[in-house]
KEKOLDO-17731 format. One record per atom (N, C-alpha, C): x, y, z; residue in one letter. Coordinates in steps of 0.02 Angstrom, whole numbers, padded with zeros to 5 digits, always signed. Layout:
REM residues N
XYZa
...
***
This chain:
REM residues 351
+04087+04752+06150m
+04047+04803+06118m
+03976+04777+06110m
+03929+04821+06095k
+03859+04803+06082k
+03850+04785+06008k
+03810+04733+05996a
+03794+04713+05928a
+03725+04683+05926a
+03689+04695+05872l
+03622+04669+05862l
+03629+04608+05817l
+03624+04548+05847r
+03642+04487+05811r
+03581+04444+05795r
+03582+04418+05733w
+03530+04371+05709w
+03549+04300+05731w
+03502+04268+05767h
+03512+04198+05788h
+03467+04151+05749h
+03413+04176+05721g
+03365+04136+05685g
+03303+04176+05672g
+03252+04147+05641p
+03191+04184+05627p
+03160+04215+05690p
+03146+04280+05686r
+03116+04317+05742r
+03159+04315+05805r
+03223+04303+05798d
+03268+04298+05855d
+03328+04345+05843d
+03318+04408+05861l
+03368+04461+05853l
+03385+04486+05923l
+03448+04483+05942r
+03468+04498+06011r
+03521+04553+06014r
+03511+04601+06058l
+03562+04650+06073l
+03609+04619+06125l
+03671+04609+06106e
+03717+04571+06148e
+03783+04607+06156e
+03818+04589+06210d
+03888+04609+06219d
+03932+04556+06186d
+03972+04577+06137v
+04014+04531+06099v
+04085+04556+06099v
+04134+04513+06086p
+04204+04536+06082p
+04214+04587+06027p
+04263+04631+06036e
+04282+04677+05984e
+04304+04638+05921e
+04296+04667+05861p
+04314+04631+05801p
+04388+04612+05797p
+04431+04649+05830g
+04502+04635+05824g
+04533+04672+05766g
+04600+04667+05758p
+04633+04705+05704p
+04613+04678+05636p
+04611+04721+05585p
+04592+04699+05518p
+04643+04651+05488p
+04617+04600+05453g
+04659+04554+05417g
+04670+04578+05345g
+04699+04536+05303p
+04713+04556+05234p
+04649+04578+05198p
+04651+04637+05168g
+04594+04663+05131g
+04539+04691+05173g
+04551+04699+05238e
+04499+04723+05283e
+04515+04792+05312e
+04462+04825+05335a
+04469+04887+05372a
+04422+04884+05432a
+04442+04914+05486l
+04399+04918+05545l
+04370+04988+05549l
+04303+04992+05554i
+04271+05057+05560i
+04229+05061+05623i
+04223+05121+05648e
+04174+05136+05700e
+04110+05157+05664e
+04056+05121+05675v
+03995+05132+05638v
+03960+05195+05663v
+03940+05238+05617a
+03900+05298+05634a
+03826+05282+05628a
+03805+05264+05567y
+03735+05246+05554y
+03734+05184+05510y
+03681+05144+05519c
+03671+05086+05475c
+03597+05080+05461c
+03579+05078+05397g
+03509+05074+05376g
+03481+05004+05379g
+03417+04999+05393v
+03382+04935+05393v
+03357+04922+05322v
+03381+04869+05292c
+03364+04850+05224c
+03307+04799+05225c
+03269+04797+05170g
+03218+04745+05164g
+03246+04676+05170g
+03308+04667+05147t
+03342+04602+05154t
+03350+04584+05228t
+03370+04633+05268d
+03377+04622+05340d
+03311+04600+05371d
+03257+04634+05353v
+03191+04618+05381v
+03170+04548+05358v
+03185+04531+05295h
+03168+04465+05269h
+03205+04410+05307h
+03269+04422+05320e
+03308+04373+05359e
+03280+04367+05430e
+03262+04424+05459y
+03234+04423+05527y
+03169+04384+05528y
+03126+04396+05480a
+03059+04368+05482a
+03057+04294+05467a
+03098+04272+05419s
+03091+04202+05397s
+03156+04171+05373s
+03213+04200+05391g
+03277+04174+05367g
+03296+04107+05399g
+03351+04078+05377p
+03400+04109+05332p
+03381+04104+05258p
+03395+04158+05222h
+03387+04160+05150h
+03455+04172+05118h
+03483+04232+05130m
+03550+04248+05104m
+03604+04234+05155m
+03585+04226+05218i
+03632+04204+05269i
+03642+04129+05262i
+03704+04106+05262r
+03718+04034+05258r
+03716+04005+05329r
+03683+03948+05338p
+03681+03919+05405p
+03749+03893+05429p
+03792+03876+05381g
+03860+03854+05399g
+03911+03907+05383g
+03976+03892+05389p
+04028+03941+05376p
+04025+03967+05304p
+04032+04032+05296h
+04033+04060+05229h
+04099+04040+05195h
+04098+04020+05130p
+04158+03994+05098p
+04214+04045+05092p
+04199+04109+05092l
+04251+04160+05086l
+04271+04188+05153l
+04222+04205+05195t
+04238+04238+05259t
+04247+04189+05317t
+04216+04131+05312g
+04218+04083+05367g
+04169+04096+05422g
+04132+04151+05419h
+04085+04168+05472h
+04020+04129+05464h
+03987+04118+05520r
+03923+04085+05522r
+03880+04117+05576r
+03815+04106+05575p
+03772+04135+05628p
+03791+04106+05696p
+03776+04145+05750p
+03743+04210+05749p
+03791+04265+05726p
+03763+04315+05692l
+03803+04372+05671l
+03760+04435+05667l
+03794+04492+05674a
+03759+04556+05670a
+03737+04569+05598a
+03674+04589+05589l
+03650+04609+05524l
+03675+04680+05508l
+03657+04705+05449g
+03671+04774+05431g
+03727+04783+05381g
+03710+04811+05322h
+03761+04822+05270h
+03758+04891+05239h
+03710+04933+05261e
+03704+05001+05233e
+03734+05051+05283e
+03799+05060+05282m
+03830+05095+05338m
+03877+05151+05318m
+03885+05195+05367s
+03937+05247+05365s
+03975+05243+05430s
+04035+05271+05431g
+04074+05269+05492g
+04141+05303+05484g
+04185+05289+05532t
+04252+05318+05534t
+04304+05263+05535t
+04355+05270+05494v
+04408+05219+05490v
+04449+05219+05554v
+04453+05161+05586l
+04494+05153+05646l
+04561+05120+05632l
+04562+05074+05583a
+04624+05038+05568a
+04620+05008+05498a
+04678+05003+05466l
+04684+04971+05400l
+04738+04918+05404l
+04727+04862+05369d
+04780+04811+05366d
+04838+04833+05323d
+04822+04869+05270a
+04873+04894+05224a
+04849+04961+05196a
+04895+05000+05169p
+04874+05065+05142p
+04820+05058+05088p
+04772+05104+05089v
+04719+05107+05040v
+04722+05175+05007v
+04731+05178+04941p
+04737+05243+04908p
+04678+05289+04924p
+04694+05350+04945g
+04642+05400+04959g
+04607+05392+05026g
+04627+05343+05066i
+04594+05330+05131i
+04646+05332+05186i
+04630+05364+05242a
+04674+05367+05300a
+04634+05352+05363a
+04668+05328+05413v
+04637+05318+05479v
+04609+05386+05502v
+04547+05385+05526g
+04514+05446+05546g
+04466+05474+05494g
+04470+05450+05432d
+04425+05473+05380d
+04354+05448+05392d
+04305+05491+05377r
+04236+05468+05374r
+04224+05434+05307r
+04186+05379+05308v
+04177+05340+05248v
+04106+05314+05241v
+04086+05303+05178a
+04031+05258+05162a
+04063+05192+05143a
+04023+05139+05142v
+04051+05072+05132v
+04013+05034+05077v
+04051+05010+05029d
+04027+04958+04983d
+04042+04892+05019d
+03989+04856+05042p
+04001+04799+05087p
+04014+04732+05053p
+04029+04733+04988c
+04038+04670+04951c
+04106+04638+04966c
+04104+04579+04996w
+04165+04539+05000w
+04176+04507+04931w
+04238+04504+04910r
+04254+04475+04846r
+04320+04439+04851r
+04329+04385+04810c
+04391+04345+04814c
+04449+04381+04782c
+04436+04423+04731g
+04488+04460+04697g
+04527+04419+04646g
+04509+04355+04637e
+04548+04311+04594e
+04508+04281+04537e
+04442+04279+04543c
+04402+04244+04492c
+04395+04287+04429c
+04366+04257+04378r
+04356+04292+04314r
+04316+04357+04324r
+04265+04355+04367w
+04221+04412+04375w
+04256+04467+04414w
+04291+04450+04467c
+04328+04501+04504c
+04381+04535+04460c
+04415+04495+04419r
+04467+04524+04375r
+04437+04571+04323r
+04373+04561+04306r
+04339+04604+04258r
+04304+04664+04291r
+04312+04671+04356g
+04278+04725+04392g
+04206+04710+04410g
+04185+04648+04400e
+04116+04628+04416e
+04116+04591+04483e
+04148+04622+04532y
+04157+04590+04597y
+04091+04574+04632y
+04037+04610+04613h
+03973+04601+04647h
+03940+04534+04628h
+03966+04501+04576i
+03940+04434+04559i
+03995+04382+04566i
+04044+04395+04609c
+04096+04345+04626c
+04062+04282+04653c
+04079+04223+04625p
+04047+04161+04648p
+04057+04147+04723p
+04111+04171+04751k
+04124+04160+04822k
+04102+04220+04864k
+04077+04271+04833g
+04066+04334+04868g
+04007+04332+04916g
+04001+04386+04952g
+03947+04394+05000g
+03948+04466+05024g
+03907+04481+05073s
+03901+04549+05098s
+03914+04551+05173s
+03945+04605+05194v
+03948+04619+05266v
+03875+04619+05292v
+03865+04590+05350g
+03798+04587+05379g
+03758+04526+05358g
+03785+04488+05310l
+03754+04425+05289l
+03806+04369+05287l
+03866+04387+05265a
+03921+04339+05261a
+03973+04351+05315a
+03966+04405+05352s
+04011+04422+05407s
+03973+04471+05453s
+03997+04480+05515p
+03962+04526+05560p
+03956+04596+05530p
+03896+04626+05537g
+03881+04687+05502g
+03880+04750+05544g
+03845+04800+05516g
+03847+04868+05543g
+03799+04883+05599g
+03758+04835+05620f
+03716+04846+05679f
+03758+04828+05740f
+03811+04866+05748a
+03860+04855+05802a
+03900+04920+05809a
+03938+04924+05862e
+03978+04984+05873e
+04036+04988+05824e
+04065+04931+05806r
+04120+04929+05759r
+04112+04868+05713r
+04142+04871+05654a
+04136+04816+05606a
+04197+04813+05562a
+04214+04753+05541l
+04265+04742+05490l
+04231+04741+05422l
+04258+04780+05376v
+04227+04787+05310v
+04282+04780+05256v
+04262+04770+05194p
+04312+04766+05140p
+04348+04833+05131p
+04414+04831+05135a
+04452+04893+05126a
+04441+04922+05056a
+04431+04878+05007a
+04420+04902+04939a
+04353+04938+04931a
+04308+04929+04980g
+04242+04960+04976g
+04236+05026+05012g
+04290+05053+05039l
+04287+05117+05075l
+04283+05175+05026l
+04236+05220+05039v
+04228+05281+04998v
+04232+05341+05045v
+04283+05381+05037r
+04293+05439+05081r
+04237+05489+05071r
+04213+05518+05128l
+04157+05564+05125l
+04182+05637+05126l
+04160+05677+05079p
+04175+05749+05082p
+04138+05781+05141p
+04160+05839+05161d
+04130+05873+05219d
+04055+05885+05210d
+04032+05895+05148g
+03962+05912+05137g
+03914+05854+05139g
+03939+05793+05150v
+03896+05733+05153v
+03896+05708+05225v
+03841+05718+05262p
+03838+05697+05332p
+03833+05621+05339p
+03848+05597+05398d
+03850+05525+05410d
+03783+05491+05397d
+03727+05523+05415d
+03663+05489+05407d
+03646+05481+05333d
+03658+05533+05292l
+03645+05526+05221l
+03695+05478+05188l
+03755+05476+05214a
+03805+05430+05186a
+03784+05357+05195a
+03746+05343+05247a
+03721+05274+05256a
+03671+05254+05202a
+03645+05304+05165l
+03600+05290+05110l
+03637+05276+05045l
+03702+05285+05044a
+03740+05275+04982a
+03732+05204+04955a
+03730+05155+05000e
+03724+05085+04976e
+03656+05072+04943e
+03599+05086+04975p
+03536+05073+04940p
+03527+05118+04878p
+03552+05179+04881l
+03549+05222+04821l
+03590+05192+04764l
+03645+05160+04781a
+03687+05128+04730a
+03650+05071+04696a
+03606+05037+04733v
+03566+04983+04702v
+03521+05013+04648v
+03489+05069+04663g
+03446+05102+04614g
+03485+05127+04555g
+03543+05157+04568l
+03585+05183+04514l
+03609+05126+04468l
+03629+05071+04498h
+03652+05013+04458h
+03596+04987+04414h
+03535+04984+04441a
+03478+04961+04401a
+03464+05008+04343a
+03468+05073+04355v
+03458+05122+04302v
+03512+05116+04249v
+03574+05105+04269r
+03628+05095+04221r
+03619+05030+04183r
+03596+04978+04217r
+03583+04914+04182r
+03528+04923+04129r
+03481+04967+04142g
+03428+04980+04095g
+03446+05029+04040g
+03505+05058+04044g
+03527+05106+03993g
+03484+05168+03991g
+03458+05190+04048v
+03416+05250+04049v
+03458+05310+04029v
+03431+05349+03981g
+03467+05408+03958g
+03421+05467+03949g
+03448+05524+03928p
+03408+05584+03919p
+03349+05572+03871p
+03290+05594+03894g
+03231+05588+03853g
+03192+05524+03862g
+03219+05476+03898d
+03184+05412+03907d
+03124+05420+03954d
+03075+05376+03943h
+03018+05370+03988h
+03027+05306+04028h
+03021+05312+04095v
+03037+05257+04140v
+02978+05242+04186v
+02960+05179+04191l
+02909+05157+04239l
+02944+05118+04294l
+02932+05138+04356v
+02961+05104+04414v
+02904+05070+04452v
+02910+05005+04462l
+02860+04966+04499l
+02884+04958+04571l
+02851+04994+04617g
+02870+04993+04687g
+02907+05055+04706g
+02885+05089+04760a
+02918+05150+04783a
+02944+05143+04854a
+02969+05082+04868g
+03007+05074+04930g
+03076+05105+04922g
+03124+05088+04965p
+03190+05119+04961p
+03224+05110+04893p
+03220+05049+04865i
+03254+05037+04801i
+03215+05072+04744i
+03149+05071+04747g
+03110+05107+04697g
+03124+05182+04699g
+03126+05211+04759m
+03141+05282+04764m
+03212+05296+04740m
+03259+05252+04756a
+03328+05260+04733a
+03330+05259+04657a
+03290+05215+04626a
+03287+05212+04553a
+03258+05276+04524a
+03207+05303+04556v
+03177+05366+04534v
+03230+05422+04535v
+03265+05428+04590l
+03316+05480+04596l
+03371+05471+04544l
+03391+05407+04532a
+03443+05394+04483a
+03419+05409+04412a
+03356+05391+04398a
+03329+05405+04331a
+03327+05480+04318a
+03312+05519+04370k
+03312+05592+04361k
+03382+05617+04345k
+03432+05592+04380t
+03500+05614+04366t
+03523+05592+04297t
+03493+05538+04271a
+03511+05514+04204a
+03476+05552+04148a
+03429+05596+04166g
+03397+05638+04117g
+03331+05611+04090g
+03299+05565+04125a
+03235+05538+04102a
+03184+05595+04093a
+03148+05592+04038a
+03098+05643+04023a
+03033+05631+04060a
+03017+05569+04072g
+02956+05551+04108g
+02970+05494+04156g
+02948+05500+04218i
+02956+05447+04268i
+02888+05433+04297i
+02866+05371+04293y
+02801+05349+04316y
+02812+05294+04369y
+02773+05297+04422v
+02782+05250+04477v
+02716+05216+04493v
+02719+05151+04505s
+02662+05113+04529s
+02677+05091+04600s
+02634+05114+04647e
+02646+05100+04719e
+02579+05100+04756e
+02562+05045+04790p
+02497+05042+04824p
+02493+05081+04889p
+02550+05098+04920v
+02549+05132+04985v
+02546+05207+04974v
+02492+05238+04998a
+02480+05309+04985a
+02537+05353+05010a
+02563+05338+05070a
+02616+05380+05098a
+02678+05380+05054a
+02692+05323+05023r
+02751+05319+04979r
+02739+05357+04914r
+02677+05353+04889r
+02662+05392+04829r
+02669+05467+04843r
+02643+05488+04900e
+02645+05559+04918e
+02717+05583+04927e
+02761+05538+04950a
+02830+05558+04964a
+02869+05574+04900a
+02845+05550+04843i
+02882+05560+04781i
+02843+05600+04728i
+02786+05627+04748t
+02744+05662+04700t
+02782+05716+04661t
+02825+05753+04695d
+02861+05807+04662d
+02920+05784+04620d
+02936+05719+04624l
+02993+05692+04588l
+02973+05659+04522l
+02910+05641+04515v
+02889+05599+04459v
+02836+05633+04417v
+02827+05606+04357t
+02775+05630+04312t
+02706+05612+04339t
+02701+05550+04363e
+02638+05526+04392e
+02652+05466+04437e
+02618+05464+04494a
+02622+05407+04539a
+02553+05375+04543a
+02548+05312+04525y
+02484+05277+04520y
+02473+05228+04577y
+02412+05221+04597d
+02390+05168+04643d
+02369+05109+04599d
+02406+05053+04599p
+02389+04998+04555p
+02322+04965+04572p
+02296+04980+04632g
+02231+04954+04650g
+02174+04994+04622g
+02190+05054+04597a
+02138+05098+04571a
+02146+05116+04498a
+02203+05099+04469a
+02217+05118+04400a
+02249+05059+04362a
+02236+05057+04297d
+02271+05010+04253d
+02336+05044+04233d
+02389+05031+04271v
+02451+05068+04264v
+02480+05059+04194v
+02479+04998+04169r
+02507+04985+04103r
+02473+05030+04050r
+02406+05032+04052r
+02370+05071+04002r
+02382+05146+04012r
+02381+05168+04075e
+02390+05240+04089e
+02457+05264+04063e
+02510+05226+04075v
+02576+05248+04052v
+02581+05243+03976v
+02549+05193+03947y
+02546+05187+03874y
+02514+05249+03844y
+02460+05272+03873l
+02427+05331+03846l
+02468+05394+03858l
+02499+05400+03918r
+02539+05459+03934r
+02601+05465+03889r
+02623+05410+03860t
+02682+05411+03817t
+02664+05409+03743t
+02604+05434+03726g
+02583+05437+03656g
+02571+05370+03625g
+02543+05324+03664r
+02528+05255+03642r
+02592+05219+03619r
+02645+05230+03657v
+02709+05196+03644v
+02726+05149+03702v
+02724+05175+03762g
+02745+05136+03821g
+02813+05159+03845g
+02832+05140+03906p
+02896+05161+03934p
+02955+05128+03899p
+03009+05167+03892d
+03071+05139+03864d
+03102+05088+03911d
+03097+05102+03976v
+03127+05059+04026v
+03077+05048+04083v
+03071+04985+04105v
+03031+04969+04164v
+03077+04939+04216v
+03076+04967+04275l
+03118+04944+04331l
+03073+04912+04384l
+03082+04848+04397e
+03044+04813+04448e
+03085+04812+04512e
+03057+04842+04565a
+03096+04854+04626a
+03067+04820+04688a
+03027+04768+04679t
+02995+04736+04737t
+03014+04663+04746t
+03030+04628+04692g
+03043+04556+04696g
+02979+04515+04695g
+02922+04546+04685i
+02858+04509+04682i
+02851+04479+04612i
+02843+04413+04606p
+02843+04381+04540p
+02791+04409+04493p
+02731+04424+04518e
+02679+04450+04474e
+02699+04518+04444e
+02738+04556+04480l
+02760+04621+04454l
+02816+04613+04403l
+02854+04559+04407a
+02903+04545+04354a
+02867+04532+04289a
+02811+04496+04292v
+02771+04483+04233v
+02742+04549+04207v
+02715+04590+04252a
+02687+04654+04232a
+02740+04699+04201a
+02801+04696+04226a
+02855+04738+04199a
+02868+04720+04126a
+02872+04655+04112v
+02883+04633+04043v
+02827+04657+03997v
+02766+04650+04020n
+02708+04667+03979n
+02699+04743+03970n
+02730+04782+04014s
+02720+04854+04012s
+02770+04891+03967s
+02828+04861+03955a
+02879+04895+03916a
+02857+04903+03843a
+02880+04956+03811r
+02863+04967+03741r
+02896+04913+03698r
+02876+04910+03635r
+02911+04868+03587r
+02984+04890+03584r
+03029+04842+03590g
+03100+04858+03591g
+03123+04888+03656g
+03081+04887+03708g
+03099+04917+03772g
+03142+04871+03815g
+03159+04897+03873r
+03205+04862+03918r
+03173+04854+03986r
+03182+04796+04016i
+03154+04780+04081i
+03212+04760+04127i
+03214+04790+04186v
+03266+04774+04235v
+03233+04749+04299v
+03253+04690+04321l
+03228+04661+04383l
+03279+04674+04438l
+03263+04721+04483a
+03309+04740+04537a
+03285+04715+04604a
+03221+04697+04610g
+03195+04671+04673g
+03216+04598+04683g
+03226+04579+04745i
+03245+04510+04762i
+03188+04477+04798i
+03160+04425+04768g
+03105+04387+04799g
+03126+04315+04811g
+03080+04276+04836d
+03095+04205+04849d
+03044+04158+04819d
+03005+04185+04769r
+02958+04143+04733r
+02971+04148+04658r
+02960+04094+04620p
+02972+04097+04547p
+02917+04136+04512p
+02936+04164+04454a
+02888+04200+04411a
+02876+04159+04348a
+02815+04162+04323q
+02797+04128+04261q
+02793+04180+04205q
+02847+04184+04166l
+02850+04234+04113l
+02829+04203+04047l
+02791+04241+04008n
+02774+04222+03940n
+02831+04245+03895n
+02872+04198+03873l
+02932+04217+03836l
+02916+04251+03769l
+02858+04236+03741t
+02840+04269+03679t
+02830+04344+03689t
+02814+04365+03750a
+02807+04436+03764a
+02874+04472+03758a
+02929+04434+03765l
+02995+04461+03753l
+03013+04456+03679l
+03005+04396+03651t
+03029+04382+03583t
+02991+04421+03530t
+02924+04418+03533f
+02884+04449+03481f
+02892+04525+03478f
+02908+04555+03536y
+02914+04628+03538y
+02986+04650+03548y
+03033+04602+03543e
+03104+04615+03549e
+03121+04658+03610e
+03089+04640+03665r
+03107+04672+03728r
+03169+04639+03758r
+03205+04676+03798t
+03266+04651+03829t
+03255+04647+03905t
+03269+04590+03934l
+03261+04579+04006l
+03329+04571+04039l
+03340+04609+04092a
+03405+04606+04128a
+03394+04601+04202a
+03436+04562+04235g
+03438+04562+04308g
+03486+04615+04332g
+03477+04637+04393s
+03520+04688+04422s
+03533+04671+04495s
+03595+04655+04512l
+03613+04636+04580l
+03658+04688+04611l
+03634+04721+04661g
+03676+04767+04700g
+03705+04823+04658g
+03772+04824+04653y
+03808+04881+04625y
+03879+04860+04611y
+03912+04897+04567a
+03983+04888+04554a
+04014+04957+04546a
+04048+04980+04597f
+04079+05046+04600f
+04028+05102+04602f
+03964+05086+04615d
+03912+05137+04615d
+03908+05175+04681d
+03932+05148+04736v
+03930+05184+04799v
+03970+05249+04793v
+04029+05246+04762g
+04069+05306+04752g
+04035+05356+04707g
+04000+05331+04656r
+03963+05376+04611r
+03908+05413+04650r
+03874+05377+04694i
+03821+05409+04734i
+03850+05463+04779i
+03905+05449+04812v
+03936+05499+04855v
+03954+05561+04815v
+03980+05551+04755d
+03997+05608+04712d
+03935+05648+04693d
+03880+05613+04678l
+03818+05648+04660l
+03791+05688+04719l
+03794+05659+04779m
+03771+05695+04838m
+03816+05755+04852m
+03880+05745+04847s
+03928+05799+04861s
+03919+05857+04813s
+03905+05841+04750g
+03898+05893+04699g
+03830+05926+04698g
+03784+05904+04740g
+03718+05934+04743g
+03668+05907+04692g
+03687+05855+04654a
+03642+05827+04604a
+03593+05777+04633a
+03604+05757+04695l
+03562+05706+04726l
+03551+05723+04799l
+03488+05730+04820d
+03471+05743+04889d
+03422+05688+04912d
+03447+05638+04949p
+03404+05583+04969p
+03375+05590+05039p
+03377+05650+05067s
+03358+05659+05138s
+03287+05637+05152s
+03242+05643+05102r
+03172+05624+05113r
+03164+05549+05126r
+03214+05510+05110m
+03209+05437+05120m
+03210+05418+05193m
+03244+05458+05234i
+03252+05440+05305i
+03189+05457+05343i
+03158+05406+05372t
+03095+05416+05409t
+03103+05402+05484t
+03163+05385+05506g
+03174+05375+05577g
+03246+05358+05592g
+03270+05383+05649r
+03337+05367+05674r
+03329+05340+05744r
+03357+05281+05757f
+03345+05246+05820f
+03410+05221+05850f
+03415+05222+05917p
+03474+05192+05948p
+03473+05116+05938p
+03532+05087+05938l
+03539+05015+05926l
+03497+04975+05975l
+03488+05001+06036s
+03449+04966+06087s
+03376+04955+06067s
+03350+04997+06021e
+03281+04990+05999e
+03274+04945+05938e
+03330+04915+05917g
+03330+04874+05857g
+03281+04816+05859g
+03278+04775+05912p
+03232+04718+05911p
+03159+04739+05902p
+03138+04792+05936g
+03069+04815+05929g
+03056+04844+05860g
+03105+04880+05833l
+03098+04908+05766l
+03090+04853+05714l
+03131+04801+05718f
+03126+04746+05671f
+03058+04711+05675f
+03034+04701+05736a
+02968+04670+05744a
+02914+04712+05711a
+02918+04778+05720d
+02869+04823+05689d
+02873+04819+05613d
+02934+04822+05585l
+02942+04820+05513l
+02919+04754+05483l
+02934+04699+05517a
+02914+04634+05492a
+02838+04626+05493a
+02805+04659+05540d
+02732+04654+05546d
+02696+04711+05511d
+02732+04752+05473g
+02701+04805+05435g
+02682+04866+05474g
+02713+04875+05533r
+02698+04933+05574r
+02753+04986+05566r
+02737+05047+05580g
+02786+05101+05581g
+02788+05143+05518g
+02772+05114+05461g
+02769+05153+05399g
+02835+05182+05377g
+02891+05150+05392h
+02956+05178+05375h
+02975+05164+05304h
+03005+05214+05272l
+03038+05204+05208l
+03110+05181+05221l
+03147+05220+05261k
+03215+05200+05279k
+03228+05220+05352k
+03235+05170+05394a
+03252+05181+05464a
+03327+05168+05473a
+03358+05211+05513l
+03429+05204+05527l
+03439+05186+05601l
+03487+05142+05614l
+03508+05127+05682l
+03577+05158+05694l
+03588+05179+05756t
+03651+05213+05771t
+03671+05200+05843t
+03736+05202+05856t
+03762+05201+05924t
+03787+05270+05945t
+03777+05320+05900k
+03798+05388+05915k
+03752+05417+05968k
+03780+05458+06012a
+03739+05491+06063a
+03692+05540+06030a
+03630+05542+06053s
+03581+05588+06024s
+03593+05660+06046s
***
């Protein structure tokens, strides 16, 4: 089969590789319909390995080269064992978290922070391929009203939903989101479903601000406005109840802490690779609460339910659909800042 495999920095190859084979314990084999390009994928391509281990993964045993891609939808081809509510032939979205199922965290339902865990596409061959082995526990059956391309957005949308839940966003809250990339937009959509009264976004890219104008109270260009002060004034000189940082840029983590109201909550959902220098008194003196947010826990299914029920329409996030054969060029464009994509999908489906 065809697979788009990471060999090293700037070395992504479309190759003929053996079929995955029958699923082992806890696995399912799917035929991939669509798989989204995540910022993590681009980061690995540009300068990895970061989250990819150079040696065998302790849980899966896989090592590079491997196919990237963890934001996927597809059709179930085979199961190792029965999965409640799932049958061969079902269309599915995928929660790609591998988990040991035995540790303290897995037993508590916090499988996304399993010490041995990893993700399809980083710890095992991923969805930039015709077929992939995925965690059977992560399969979410798709209703007829949720098409395959939107279903591939369930994973990044789940990241935003998890961050909003970590921040305790509720009806009437005012929320500031730093960054309007895929995770920032997912957080905006999730905050709306949670009943936020005001949603403010800081984003330097004009096209991204324009894409969410109708969803938010105000979208600011941080190069032209003092976002902290503007939101403070818009909220009656109080400040946002919750600040969601969705970029992983250390300086924005600092800005997030400083922007929250007294007693407010800050959630760091972006993943970066540089340390941040936080003034701890900015937390202590104002009794702000700082939380990290990693991925999702059972949130992919929640997203599918929201889409199916009409409460969430993420179609504006998709800015391009490309055949797998165009993957190497697409990654080069994204890594070099070309193309202007919010969410690009790769597919082996016939156009």
